[in-house]
C-alpha positions, 0 to 999 in steps of 0.5 A: 926370729918371728914366724907367722903360721897359717893352717887352713887344712880343715874347716878351722882357720888358725894363724899364729905368731911366734917370736923365737920360742915365745908364742905371742899371738894365736887366732882360731875360727871354727865357724861356717865362714869360708877361709876366703872370708876369714883368713886375711882378716885373721892375719891382719888382726893378728899382726895389728894386735901384736904390733907387727907388720909383714916386714917384721916376719922372718919366716912363714910356716904353712900347713900343706896337707892333707886336708880340704882341697879348697882350704889348703889351696887358700892357705898355701896361696895366701902364704905364697902371696905374702912371701912373694910380697915381703920376700920371706921364705916359707916352711912347709909343714904337714897338717897331720904333724902339726895336729899331733904336736898339740899333745905330748905322748910317746906315740901320737896318731893324728886322724882327719876324717876322709869319709867312707870309713877312711882317714888321713892318718899320721903316726908320730913318735920321736920322729914321723913314723907314717902318713897315709890315707887308710881304712880305719880297720886297717889302721887299727890292725897296724897299731895293735903292736903299740902299748899306748897311743894318743889319738887326736883329730876329728877322725879320732872323735868320729871313730872313738868307739871303734878305736876303743873296741879294738885297742882297749886301754892302749888307746887314749884320746886328746881333750876335745879342745885340742882336737882342732888344728892350732897354728901355734903348733905349726910355728913350733915345728917351724922353729925347730926346722931350717928347710926354708923354700922360696914361695914358688917352691911351695905346693899342696900335699895330697894323699889322694886325688880330688873328688873331681879327678876321681869322678873324671877317671871313673867316667873314662873307664 
């Protein structure tokens, strides 16, 4: 079974190809180019260099959020277009769960910066425990009950000093090179799952409304 993974939840564009339990290709770009400029280039290059085409793909795994509104829409729209054209099913994966899979630890807290001292967070043990958008201080208060937590993601990097101050030795941090999304982790999660969907059933998952929606609501008050 071959799985094509697509993750554009953050500024990172990452695609991967897994054949059963073997990762055979991974491409990642974390530069100033937009996802609309680089995503299809990465996908086409990945398929070409691994000697595959969309006809060889059995499933498409895509990160559906939380994350950048624009990035997520590009990734999900691309996955849906590929699925529609090739008649392949899609598996939705939380971008936070995929990020957390980059490391192995009893408890992992994946964090994406959501600005104004808030983060998108996902807490994972043997299974997902929580996903939310939350103020960093409220999050750390809720984590004091845990003996050890590995923090990963740009939110963890931004708030590392505060996390260490509150949790001390209970907090460990992922290596810097693992703090960005990897479509390889996305494929691994998809390999363990069977919740396939038609392309038209796949939607972006938001933990908060878009800035445009929030600004509109403020004007209506």
